[in-house]
N, C-alpha and C positions, 0 to 999 in steps of 0.2 A: 504493500500500500504506500509506504514511504517512497519507494523507488518511483512508483507511478506519479505521485505528487511532485517529486523532484523533476521528472521529465516534463510534466505539465507546466511546472513553473518556468522551466527553460523555454518551452514553446511559447508560453504566454508572454514572457519577456521579449522574445524575438518578435512575436506578432505585434506586441505593443509598440515597440520602436519602429517596426516595419510599417505599421499603420500610419505613424506620424510621418515617416519618410515618404510613403506613398502619397500622402496629401501635400507634404511640404514641397515636393519637387515641382508642383505647378506654379510656384510663386516666383515672380520676377521682381515685383516691387515689395512694399512693406508686408511682411508676413504676419498674419494675425495669430492669436493665441490658440493653442491646443492643450488640453488638460488630460494627463493620465489619471485614472482613478481606479487602480487595481488592488486586489487583495491576493497576494501571491503565496501559495503553499510552498515556501522555500526554506530549507533547513538552515538555521543559524543566521547570524547577522553578517551581511556582506558590505564591505566598504567599496563602493564603486571606484573611487579614486585610487585605492590600493589594488583592487582586483585588476583594473585595466593596466596600471602603470608599474605595479610592483612597489611603488613608494607613495606616500600621501602627498597630494598636491592640492592647491587651493582652487584649482579649476581643471577642466578637461575640455579641449577644443575638438569638435568633430566636424569634418567637412561633409556636407550633404549635397549630392549632385543628382540631377535628373537628366536623362538622355532619352532620345527617341527610341533607340534599340530596334531590333528586328528589321523590317523593311521600310522603316520611316526614313525620310530625307535626313541626311547627315546623322546616321544612327548613333554615332559616338560623340556628337557634339554635346557638351554639357550646357544645355540651355537653361538650367537652373543651377546656380552656384550659391550655396548657403553655408555660412560659418555659424555653428552652434557652440556656445560656450556655457558649460554647466558649472555652477558654483554651489558647493555643499554648505558653506557657512551661511550665506545669505539666502539659500534655497531659491535661487533664481536661475533662469536660462536666458541668455542673450542670443539673439539671432540676427545676423548681418547678411543681407542679400547683396551680392555683387553682380552688376549687369553683364550679360553675356557679350555685349557689344564693346566692352572696354578694350581699347587697343593697347597691346603690350609687346614687349620683346619676348620671344620664345626661348625657353631654356635650351632647346636643341638648335638654336639659330633661326634667324628670320624674325618676322613680326606679323601681327594680325590680331584678330579678336581672341579674347581670353578663352572663349568656349572651345577653341580648337586645340588647346594644349594637351588635354587628355587623349584626344584622337590622334594627334601627331606622335605622342609617345607610343601608342599601340602600333601605329604604322611603322615606327622605328624598331618594332619587335621588342619593345620593353614589356615587362610584366604589368599586369593590372595594377599592382601596388606601386610600382615605380612610376607608371604613367600618372597615377593619382598623386604621387609624391611630387612630381613635376608641377602639377597644378597647385598643390599645397605650398610649395616653395615660392611660387609667384605670388600667392596670396599673402605669404609672410612679408614679401617686399612691400605689398600694398597696405597691409594692416599692421605689420609689426608683430603679428601673432602666429605661432607655429601650429601646424596640424598634428594632433595626436592620433586620430583615427579617421576613417572615412566610411561613408555609406552611399551607395549608388543604386538608383532604381530607374527603370524605363517606363515609357508610356503604357505599354501593355500591362505592366504590373499594377499600375493605378486603375486602369479600366477593369481588369479582372477582379481586383479588390472590391470595387464598387458593385460589380455584377454579382459577386458571391454574397454580398450583403442583401441582394434583392433590390438594388437601387437605393437611392437616398431621396428623401422628401425635402424639396427646397421651395421657399416662397419667393418666386421670381419677382423682383420689385418693379421692373419696367420692361417693356418690349425691347428686344435686342436683335439687331441684324448686322452680321459681319460678312461682307462679300469677299474678304481676302483671308479666309481661314485656310491654312495649308492642307492640301489633299494628300500629302505623303508621296506625291509623284511629281514634285517640283512645280506644282500648279496650285490653284486655289479653288475652293468651293464656297458656297454661301451657307452660312449658319444663321438660323433664325430661331428665336424662342419667344413665346408670348408671356405677358405678365400673369401672375397668379400662382397658386400652390400646385406643384407638379412633382411627380416621381421621375427622377432622372436615372437612366442607366449609365454605365461607366463611360461610354463614348460621349454621351451628351453632357455628362458632368464635366468631363475633361474639356470639351469645347466651351462650355459655359464659363469655366474658371480661367481658361487660357486666352480667350478672345481678346485681341489687342487693337483691332482696327475699327471699333464701333463707338466706344465711349472713352472717357478719360481713364488715366491710370488709377485715379482715386476710385472710380466706379468699379474698375477691375479688381482692385484690392478688396472692396466691399463684397464682390461676388465670391472671392476666394474665402472670405470669412464665413459666408453663408454655407459654402460647400464643406468647409472644415467642421463647422458646427453640426451640419447634417450627418457627416460621417460619424462623429462622436456620438450623436444622439442615436443613430442606427445601431452602432455597436452595443450600446448599453440597453436599448430597447429589446434587442434579441437575446440578451444574456449570453452573448458569444464568449465573453471573457471569463465566464464561469463554467464553460463546457469544453473539456479536453477534446471531444470529438470534433466540435466546430472549429476549435483552434487549429487542430491538425489539418483539417480540410483547407482552411485558409492558408496555413503555412505552406503546405505542399503545392498549392496553386500559384503562390507568388514567389517561392524561394528561388526559382530559376531566373527571376527578373531582378534580383537584388545581389549586389556584390559588396562585400565589406571585409575589413581585416579584424572585425570584432568577433570574438568567439561567442558561442551560445551562452556561456556563463556570464560574459561581460554584458551581453544584451539583456540577460535577466537582471543583472545588477542595475542596468540603466532603468529598467522598468521599476525596480524597487526605489530608486532615487526619484523617478518622475512622479510616482504616486503621491508623494508628499509636497509636490510643488503646486501652490495655488495658481489658478489661471492668471490672476493679475501679476504674478511674478514671472511670466513668460513674456519677454520684452523683444519687440521686433523693430528692426532698423534696415535702412538700405542706403547705398551710395547712389546719388541721383544728380540730374542736371537742372533741378528746379531753380537754382539761383541764376543760372544762365538765361532764364526766361524773364528775369527782372526781379528787383528786390521785393516787390509786392508779392511774388510767388515763392520766395525763398523759404525752403524747409530744412529741417535738420538732415544732415548727410548730403547737402547740396554742394559737393566738392568736385563735380564733373562738369564738362561742357561739351557741346556738339560742334566740332570744327566743320569747315566747308568740305562738302563731299568731293569736290574735284581734287582736293589734296590727297585723297585716298582712293583714287580710281572710281569715283562715283558711289562708293560704299558709305553708308551711314555708320559712324563709329562714335565712341565717347573717349574723351581724354580727361585726365585729372587737371585741375586748375594749375596753371604754370607750365604745363607740358606743351611741346610743339611736335610737329611731325618728325623732327630730327632728334628731339630729346623727350623721350616718353616717361622717364623715371622721375616723376615729380609727385612723390607720395608723402610729403611732410604732413599735409592736412588730413589725408585719409588715415594716416597712422595715428595722429592725435585723436581723431574722432573714434577710431577703433579702440584706442586705449581707454577712452571714457566708456564706450559700450561694453567692453569686455572686463574692465577692472573696477568700474564704479557703477554697477547696475543699481545699487541702492539709491543712487541719485534720482533715477527715474521713478522709483517708488515714492521717495520723499516729495518730488514734484514741487519743491519750494520755489515761490515766486521771487523774481529778482527785478529790481528797478535800477536803472542807470541814470545818474544825475550829473549833469555837466556844470562844474563850477569854474571852468576856464573861460577865456575870452575867445576860444576857437569854436565858432558855431558848427553844429551838426555832429560834434564828436560823440555825444551820447547815442545818437541814432546809429552811427557807424559801428561803434563797439557793440551795441545791442544786436545788430544784425550779424556781426561776426560770432558772438557767443551763441546766438540762436542756432546757427549752423551746426554747432557741436552738441545741441540738445538741451541747453540751459533754458529754463522756463521764464521767458520775458513776454508775458501774455498779450499786451496791447499797448496802444500809443500812450496810455496813462502811465505806463511803466518806464517811459522815457521822458526826461524833463531836465530842467536847469534850475540853478539857484543863484541868487546874488551874493550869497556867502562865498568868500574866497578861501579855497583850501590850497595850501602850498603843496601838500602831499595827498596822494590818493588814499582814500579810506574805504574799508568795507565794514558796514554795520549790519548786525543780524539781531532781529527782535527775539528776545529770550526771557521768559519769566522763570527764573531758576527755582523759585520756591515751589511753584506749581508744575514745573516741567512742561511748560507750554511755549510753543514757538519754534525757532530754529536753534537746535542744540549746537553748542560749540564743537561737538564731535560729528556734526552733520557731514555726510558724504558729499553733499552739494558744496559745502564750504571747502572741503578738502579738494574736490575737483576744480573748483573755481580758482584755488590758489595756483593751479598750473597755468592759468591764463592772466590773472591779476596778481602781480607780486606786491601786495600791499598788506599792512596790518589788518587783522580781523578783530572786531570788538563786539561783544554782546551789549545790547541796549534794551531798556524796558519797553520803548515804543518806537514806532517808525518816525524818522526825522522829517522826511520830505514826501513820502508817498501819500496819495490822496485817500487810500483805504486804510483801515485800522488792522486788517488781517496781517499776521506776521509775515515779514518780508526780509530779504537780503537787499540792502541798498549799497550800490557801488558809487561812491562820490569821486568823480574824476578831478584830481588836482592838477597843479601846474606841471607836475612831474609825469603826467600820464604817458608821455612818449617812451619813458624808460621803464615803466612798470606794467605795461600792457603787452602781452606776448603777441608776436606776429606769426 
């Protein structure tokens, strides 16, 4: 009996993480939350971070990729590239999506879109693991983070997964028509779906989630949220995760569509880790070109831009800010952003509001610095968070509202303050009330002094 439960636990862990991967690979832009909620019959206590690495670490980085596979166009192009960082102490998971169109130098020579690295490694007769390591090494250049392990799944694995669930129920929020959905034969088909509650099979769910030529990226991200929630709801409504028979049938159906260097035991420990993660603690980010479209559209992660196509043979690509066609390796900002995403996840849970106040005689400085910080994910919510004062400060100051007696406000040990110190090299001081902000809710106020040029990181 114990042996059967042990095997079931391994299969369940594998299926749990595989289910997440199967859904995750559809994502190009910001990936929404997915919540594990399992009860595993697994003997003894397992440390995920010791099981996988042999030593205790404060985080594990797993590269999740999605490919077409089979007879799909560009079968080994990694059209989804997602870095997942798991943190045991804070019980958080940070997800960073890297666009497939990012133009890079290839590890084996040449240059092109990042989604070709894995394919080129396989063509050079590298092993599956080495080809994925090539991609991981490039991502380390871009993010400053190393890959510990990888998971790779193909389109057919996703569609089979949905079909074996009997489809998923989705409330389609608006009519959608995409006349340029890839037909897997180097052409296009028209995909249409009507508004309303519908049961989608695997193929339709894939199209609904991946359609890129009909509405905005924001709408696409919202559709992906609906699909992921529907998969989760379907799994639990069928009690699949408590049935070894159902688990095995799903496992054997999709196992050939998944490649990973994680063992069954490691996958099981991933599920054990994941079951204690609240949905709100799964944090999603992406590198994007939103700031290239204008400051009014600038979002966190906006460190890329779209260069003129004629510089790249008519192909649409993305470059990091500061890069040129002859100098591609401009990853200072993407590395800084990744450092915040992967090493300060608590900052996004705190969501502390920040105001930027200009006390200098240089107009517009508060706005400029606010936009810069927002790209890194700092919460500067509205125009009322940017202002000026007639009080003159020789030196830049950072004030944080904190009621020490009642432990209310922005604690001096706040991860937001710690992360902010990487960008604003100024003294931080706790104060009982806001000094300049119009609202009374606790805030962090950055007062720009005459020395702002020497204390604000570039």
